[in-house]
Structure formats: C-alpha cells, structure tokens
N, C-alpha and C positions, 0 to 999 in steps of 0.2 A: 503493500500499500505505499502510495506517495504520499510526500507531507506539503502541503501547501504554507506557505507564507503568508500573513496577512501583514497588508503595509506596513505597522510598528514594527513588526519581527526584520522585515526586508529593510527599512532602514537603518535597523539598529547593525544588522549585516554588512550594509554598505558604510556606514560611520565607523565601524570598526576597518574594514577593509581602506577607507581612506586613509584614516590615522595611520595605521600599520605603512602605506604606501608613504605619506608623509614622513615620519621619521626615517624610515629606509633608503629614500632618496633625497633629503632636505640636504645633505653634505655636499653630495655629488653634483647635484643640480643646483645648490649653491656657487659652488667652486666651480664649475661651468658658466655661471652668468659673470661671477666676476671677474673670470678672466679676458671675458671680452667687452664689461662694460666698467669703465672707470671709475664713476660715481658710486660709492657703496649705498647709499639710500638711492639711488635709480636701482642699484641691482637687486636690493632688498623688494622693492617695489615691481620689478618681472618676476620675482621670486612667487610674491603673493599673488600675482594675477594670476601665473601659472597653476599654483594649487587652488586657485578659486575656479578656474576653469577646469580643473580635476574633478572637482564636486560638481561642478555644473554637467558633467559628462557621467558619471557616474549615473546623475540619475537618469537618462536616457535608457531607452530602452535597449538598445546595442552597447553590448559591453566591449571595453577597449582590450584590445587582444593584448599588446605588449607595452605595459603604464611605463616602465621606464623610457623605451623608445619615443612612447608619444610623450611622454614629459620633454624629455630633449627636446623633440619636435616644438613642441608649443613654443619652448625658453626659447629657441632658435628664431620662430616668427616674431616674438614679441622684442627679441633685440632689432630685427629689423624694422619694426612699425616703429621702434624708438629712434631710427633714421630716418624713417620716409618725414616725420614730422620737420624734419628741420627744413629748409627752402630750396626750391629747387635749384640744379647746377646743369646745363647744359655742356653735354662732351665738347671738345673743342673740334675743330674742323678741320682737314689737312688744308693750311694756307697757301698760297703760290709763292713758289720759291724756299719754301721749307722743306725739300725735299730731304735733305739731309738730318733733321729731326726727327724725333721719335715721336712717335705720336702714341703711345703706352705710357712715355713717362708722364703726358701731360693729365693721361687719365686717372691712371692706379695711384691710387693712395699709396705713399710711402710707409713700409711697414715699422721704420723708424720712428713713427707718431704716436705710437703707444699700441696697447691690446685691440684697441677698436678697429684702428686703420689697417693691423695687420689682420684680423679678423675681415675686413672689409675687401682687403687687396686679394686675399684666396680664396674669398665666395667669387668676385670679380672675374679670377682667373679661371676659375672652374667653369663658369658660364663665355667666357672667351673663347677658352681650347672647343666648348662645345659648339660655339657660333663658327669656330673656324672649321668644322668639320663639314659644314654647310656650304662652304666657298667653293664654286669651282677650282680645281687645282691649279689651273693659272694665277688667279687669285690669291690662293692661301700661301703660294709658292712664293710670290713678291711680296705677301704682307711680312710670312715669316723670316725672309733672307734679310728683309730691311731692319725691321721692328727688333725680330728675338733674335737671330744670327749676326745683326749689327754692318751686314753689308751695305756699304755704299751701293746706287743706283748703277754707278760707273762698273763697280766689282761684279755685280750681277749682270751687266749688259756683256762687259766682257766674258763671264763664264757662260752665260746663257746663247749669246749671237743675236738678243732681241735688243730691239735699240732702247734708251733709256726714257724714253718719252710711252713706250708702250710698257715697260715696268711701273711707271709712273701712274698711268692710267690704270693698270691693274688693283694696283697697291689701292687707287683712290676709290674702284668701286668695292673693294674689299672693305676699307674703313667706313662704305657709307651704309656697308652693310652690320657691320659692328657697331657704328653707332646707332641704328635702329637697335639692334640686338640688346645691347647694353643700357640704352637709355632710363628703361625702368627700374634696374637695378642701382645706377648710379644713384637717380633720386631719389631709393630707399635709403641709401646710406650720406647724403648730403643734408 
C-alpha cells in the first residue's frame, strides 16, 4: 500500500531537503561567487538570490535533477545579470588604416583587472571560439592569422599568395560576424 503525503508533510519534507542542500552547498557556492564578484556584500546578495530561487524551484512540481549543478548554473546567471545592469558598450569596429592593430585587444577585458574581468574574458573567449567555427574557412584563417597568431597582413600575403586587400576584406567580414555574435555577451559584462 502506497502512502501519500498530505500538503503539510510534503512541505516539511521539502523544507528539510532545502535546509540540507543549503548547509551542504553554501561554502562551495559562496566561494564560487566570491571568486567572480569582488564586492563581498554583492556576492552575499547573489548567494541569497540563488537560495531564494532554490526554494521557489522546490515548490514546483518538476524536481531538480542535479541540485548542485543547478545551483552553480543559477549563480553564474546571477553574476552575468549583475554585469548586464551596467551601461551598454559597443564593440569596436575595424577602422581604416588600423590593419596592424589587434581587434581582440580592444574587445576582451584584461585578466589583470581582477577576477570579474578574468571571468568575463574566459566566457567571451569560449563564445568567440564557437563563433569562429561558424565562419567560412578563408575568413577564419585571416582572423586567426592576424588576431591570434599575430601575423601581419604582409606576412600572411607572402605565405598564402593572396593580396593584402583580400586578406583585409576576409578579416573584416569575420569581425562583422564576431561583433554581431559577441555584442549581447559584451553588453552583459559592461
């Protein structure tokens, strides 16, 4: 014979599960957040928001499969939300005559600016590599050669036999695609 819980018993079980989860995950989760948010009071606010969402999620009919992973995903989203509240910053464009300047240096935050900037840089680099895979091979090669490998357009021209203007055009198309793909992410972190 199956036993059924009446609502007060169910609530008590959920409350016990929530209490145990908070006790078990508080230290690890707090540390994860503090590594990415320099202000201790903001980090604590984010932690409380994550636990509030846990309580709300427990009240839903769908159970959370992997509570630990779910908590870290919510924490990451709250950290990103914090960056979103700052003003929008447009991605820099390729300017005429700036062919030897690295576009990525203008776009990516420096990891020397603290843990928040390092986190933003890592997230943006992951997205950049995904976006690079979407490019046609010629554009990807021109972008990687100039931006990542640090080759000048003259060096790439000598190595490939293609004209400098052709390589510049290919990189420009790559940058336009990457600007579009990274714009939302940059706005989240600024």
